[in-house]
Backbone as a ProteinNet text record, in pm:
[ID]
protein_1_A
[PRIMARY]
MDLKLCDSEYRFMLLVWETEPVRSGDLVKLSHDRLGWKKSTTYTVIKKLAERGFLKNEDTIVSSLVPKGKCQAVESDYFVERTFEGSLPGFIAAFLGGKTISEKEAEEIKRMIDEHKEG
[TERTIARY]
84.4	0	88.1	58.8	131	75.7	158.5	113.8	137.9	173.3	197.2	63.8	51.7	-66.5	-26.1	-112.4	-86.3	-116.3	-78.3	-93.3	-237.4	-331.7	-471.6	-524	-483.4	-525.4	-466.5	-340.8	-276.1	-346.6	-377.4	-448.8	-584.9	-651.7	-780.8	-763.2	-660.9	-636.5	-604.2	-538.1	-513.2	-645.1	-746.8	-879.1	-937.6	-924.9	-977.6	-905.9	-772.3	-696.6	-731	-755.4	-785.8	-923	-1018.4	-1157.8	-1219.2	-1146.4	-1206.3	-1244.2	-1346.4	-1439.8	-1531	-1557.8	-1632	-1740.8	-1855.7	-1963.8	-1923.4	-1958	-1919.4	-1977.7	-2097.2	-2156.7	-2075.7	-2023.9	-1938.1	-1805.7	-1756.8	-1633.1	-1652.2	-1770.7	-1802.2	-1791.8	-1849.6	-1846	-1701.9	-1627.4	-1486.8	-1404.5	-1425.8	-1351.5	-1384.3	-1508.9	-1548.1	-1480.5	-1489.4	-1435.1	-1282.6	-1213.4	-1066.9	-995.5	-1059.7	-993.5	-1060.1	-1179.3	-1252	-1315.8	-1338.6	-1391.5	-1543.2	-1594.6	-1738.3	-1774.5	-1902.4	-1952.7	-1911.6	-1928.7	-1897.2	-1749.2	-1662.6	-1518.6	-1486.4	-1545.8	-1520.7	-1564.6	-1683.4	-1731.8	-1649.3	-1600.1	-1513.5	-1382.9	-1324.8	-1198.5	-1219.8	-1330.7	-1360.9	-1365.4	-1437	-1450.2	-1314	-1236.7	-1105.5	-1011.1	-1006.8	-916.4	-963.7	-1093.3	-1146.3	-1106.3	-1116	-1077.4	-928.8	-848.5	-703.2	-663.1	-758.3	-730.3	-683.7	-696.1	-654.7	-759.9	-885.7	-992.4	-1111.4	-1203.1	-1327.7	-1443.4	-1553.3	-1675.2	-1788.7	-1821.1	-1926.3	-2039.7	-2158.9	-2278	-2254.7	-2196.1	-2163.5	-2060.5	-1991.1	-1885.3	-1750.7	-1666.2	-1536	-1427.1	-1337.3	-1221.4	-1103.5	-984.3	-863	-831.8	-766.6	-715.1	-562.9	-503.5	-357.7	-322.5	-234.1	-196.4	-123.2	-143.6	-79.9	72.5	130.9	276.4	332.9	259.4	305.4	309.9	207.2	205.2	313.7	334.8	438.7	577.4	600.1	729.1	753.5	650.8	663.4	689.2	613.7	632	772.4	821	954.9	1062.5	1051.6	1149.4	1150.9	1032	1020.4	1084.7	1056.7	1110.6	1263.3	1320.4	1466.3	1529.3	1467.9	1522.6	1520.2	1407.2	1390.4	1472.3	1469	1529	1677.2	1718.6	1856.5	1929.2	1878	1937.9	1960.4	1867.2	1872.4	1964	2024	2120.2	2049	2040.6	1980.8	2064.8	2198.9	2278.1	2256.4	2241.4	2214.2	2082.3	1981.3	1850.8	1862.5	1930.1	1942.3	2017.2	2124.6	2200.7	2112.9	2034.7	1946	1833.9	1781.9	1672.7	1718.6	1836	1885.5	1924.7	1991.3	2023.7	2065.8	2152.4	2199.9	2117.2	2002.1	1919	1986.6	1951	1997.6	1879.6	1912.7	1808.6	1842.4	1742.6	1763.3	1839.5	1894.5	1965.1	1869.6	1745.6	1645.2	1617.7	1604.1	1581.8	1702.1	1822.5	1943.9	1951.3	1919.3	1920.6	1815.8	1699.7	1594.6	1636.3	1698.5	1745.7	1855.5	1948.6	2055	1994.7	1895.7	1830.2	1765.9	1698.5	1632.9	1736.1	1847.8	1953.6	2009.8	2035.5	2088.4	1992.2	1862.8	1762.3	1759.7	1803	1791.7	1926.3	2034.4	2166.8	2173.8	2246.5	2273.2	2372	2366	2467	2449.7
-119.7	0	125	215.9	343	436.1	473.5	557.2	705.9	743.4	884.6	958.1	1068.4	1154	1291.1	1352	1490.8	1578.9	1704.4	1793.5	1802.3	1818.7	1832.9	1703.8	1588.8	1461.1	1444	1482.7	1471.2	1559.6	1682.6	1772.4	1714	1652.5	1589.6	1470.9	1388.3	1273.9	1319.2	1435	1487.7	1509.8	1558.7	1575.9	1442	1343	1209.8	1153.3	1156.3	1102.2	1173.7	1301.6	1381.9	1349	1313.7	1303.8	1164	1068.7	937.6	861.8	776.9	764	886.8	932.9	1058.2	1038.5	1095.8	1089.7	1170.6	1121.1	1190.3	1331.3	1351.4	1484.9	1581.1	1531.4	1614.5	1644.9	1547.3	1566.4	1670.9	1675.6	1778.8	1916.4	1931.2	2060.6	2097.5	2002.7	2027.6	2066.1	1994.7	2023	2162.1	2201.8	2337.5	2441.3	2418.9	2516	2527.4	2414.4	2415.3	2417.3	2360.3	2350.3	2435.3	2488.2	2568.8	2486.5	2358	2268.2	2271.7	2244.3	2226.5	2083	2061.2	1928.4	1824.6	1858.8	1763.9	1726.2	1822.7	1795.7	1695.3	1715.6	1625	1482.8	1468	1333.6	1269.2	1348.2	1295	1243.7	1319.2	1278.9	1156.8	1151.3	1033.1	909.2	920.1	807.4	766.5	864.5	838.6	771.4	823.4	767	630	606.9	474	373.4	413.2	325.6	291.2	384.9	363	291.1	266.7	191.3	272.3	404.4	489.7	498.5	491	501.4	417.4	401.1	331.7	421.5	404.1	480.6	380.2	338.7	239.5	302.9	294.2	351.8	496.9	572.8	715.8	746.6	643.4	663.7	643.3	746.5	744.4	719	625.7	600.9	560.4	578.8	551	402.2	359.2	223.5	222.9	340.2	355.4	449.8	406.8	493.3	619.6	725.3	854	840.5	768.5	752.5	687.4	593.8	525.5	622.7	705.9	806.1	910.5	951.2	1049.6	995.5	866.6	807.1	809.7	777.4	779.5	921.8	1017.3	1157.6	1206.4	1168.7	1210.7	1153.5	1024.3	961.1	1029.5	1055.7	1119.6	1258.2	1334.8	1470.3	1468.8	1382.5	1375.8	1329.9	1231.6	1182.3	1290.6	1358.3	1458.1	1583.8	1632.5	1761.5	1753.2	1643.7	1632.8	1512.3	1463.7	1349.4	1232.7	1213.6	1101.3	1119.2	1236	1258.9	1304.8	1215.6	1252.7	1358.1	1346.1	1453.2	1588.4	1586.3	1710	1771.9	1686.8	1734.4	1795.8	1726.4	1773.8	1907.1	1918.2	2043.9	2158.1	2133.2	2237.8	2268.8	2166.9	2186	2270.8	2239.4	2315.9	2457	2471.1	2602.1	2706.9	2672	2768.4	2772.5	2701.2	2696.3	2608.4	2628.8	2540.4	2456.8	2340.2	2254.7	2231.4	2195.1	2173	2042.6	2029.7	1907	1787.8	1807.6	1700.9	1657.4	1754.6	1722.1	1647.6	1691.6	1626.6	1482.2	1459.8	1324.1	1235.7	1291.2	1214.5	1176.8	1269.9	1242.1	1136.1	1147	1046.5	908.2	901.9	774.4	715.3	799.9	753.5	702.8	772	729.5	593.8	578.1	451.6	336.8	360.5	256.1	214.7	301.7	275.6	250	238.7	214.2	74.1	64	-66.5	-142.5	-276.1	-359.9	-369.3
0	0	0	-87.8	-94.4	13.2	107.7	219.4	196.4	74.7	42.7	29.9	99.9	94.1	42	-37.8	-76	46.6	40.9	156.5	206.4	115.8	158.1	219.7	164.6	222.6	362.1	377.7	508.3	611.7	574.3	667.3	704.3	607.7	635.4	730.6	704.8	793.2	934.7	949.5	1084.4	1158.2	1087.2	1148.4	1190	1103.5	1134.5	1256.7	1255.8	1369	1499.3	1490.5	1609.9	1668.2	1582.9	1628.9	1618.5	1562.1	1536	1661.4	1651.3	1539.3	1533.8	1412.1	1394.6	1289.6	1313.5	1215.8	1093.1	976.7	853.1	848.2	901.4	904.8	989.8	1102.2	1187.5	1117.8	1041.3	966.6	856.7	796.6	697	761	881.2	950.3	987.8	1042.4	1078.3	955.6	845.7	722.8	670.3	685	642.2	730.6	863.1	959.1	952.8	942.3	951.2	816.8	713.8	584.6	476.7	507.2	410.4	298.9	325.5	224.7	218.1	98.2	78	115.8	140.3	176.1	71.3	-55.9	-163.3	-164.3	-134.9	-130.6	-21.6	95.7	208	174.3	119.3	86.7	-24.3	-117.8	-223.5	-163.9	-70.6	-8.5	80.8	153.1	234.2	144.5	34	-58.5	-115	-159.5	-219.4	-119.3	4	104.6	153.2	150.1	183.7	75.9	-50.2	-160.6	-156.1	-107.9	-98.9	30.1	121.2	242.6	361.3	355.4	466.5	576.9	538	636.9	595.5	689.4	658.5	697.9	626.3	652.1	659.6	781.4	802.8	880.2	823.6	888.1	926.9	839.4	852.9	963.3	1010.9	1110.3	1041	1046.1	979.3	1083	1050.4	1135.6	1049.1	1102.2	1024.7	1024.2	918.1	907.7	911.8	896.3	898	1012.9	1103	1215.6	1169.8	1245.4	1216.7	1209.7	1304.5	1309	1184.9	1126.4	1006.1	887.9	875.6	767.8	789.4	913.4	941.9	907.6	933	900.8	750.3	672.9	526.6	478.1	530.9	492.6	526.7	644.3	687.4	596.4	566.2	476.8	341	288	157.4	159.1	264.6	276.4	283	367.1	382.1	251	185.5	58.9	-48.4	-62	-168	-140.8	-18.2	12.8	47.5	111.1	159.4	100.7	-13	-82.2	13	104.8	197.2	316.5	332.4	440.2	567.9	664.2	792.8	865.2	867.3	928.5	859.1	726.5	653.6	695.5	713.9	760.3	899.9	990.5	1128.9	1133.8	1055.9	1052.6	1003.6	898	845.4	944.2	1008.8	1104.3	1222.6	1274.4	1389	1347.4	1234.8	1179.1	1280	1371.8	1470	1598	1599.7	1721.6	1825.8	1947.4	2053.2	2102.1	2156.5	2213.4	2359.9	2436	2579	2602.5	2720.8	2758.4	2750.8	2792.7	2789.4	2644.9	2554.6	2413.4	2355.5	2389.7	2340.4	2388.6	2514.8	2570.6	2503	2476.4	2410	2268	2197.5	2061.5	2064.4	2161.1	2174.2	2200	2286	2317.8	2192.4	2115.2	1993.5	1892.5	1879	1786.8	1830.6	1960.2	2010	1982.2	1990.9	1965.8	1819.4	1729.4	1585.2	1517.1	1594.6	1536.4	1476	1366.2	1306.7	1392.7	1382.7	1445	1589.3
[MASK]
+++++++++++++++++++++++++++++++++++++++++++++++++++++++++++++++++++++++++++++++++++++++++++++++++++++++++++++++++++++++

């Protein structure tokens, strides 16, 4: 399954993840309020994302089939690959860009790196 979402689909999925399980009518109102979408747009996106396996719409109740973290991981990989030619250190250097981080943040990042090291 291709987990790549365009920007508008991702913003819509954020609404679903935030409110699920959610009635489709409530999702129409949320999409109008937060995304400026018309009712027809919301129902079209619900149908499209259901067909692609991202969510289900049963008895007017919409819920996700793909966890938020899984989509974020795909988006992150794509961004680092496209923007920094796959260089994670290049991404981190650009992200920090002269900013400082707290000791707690540094320790958390070190812990995460240690958990994901090869070998």
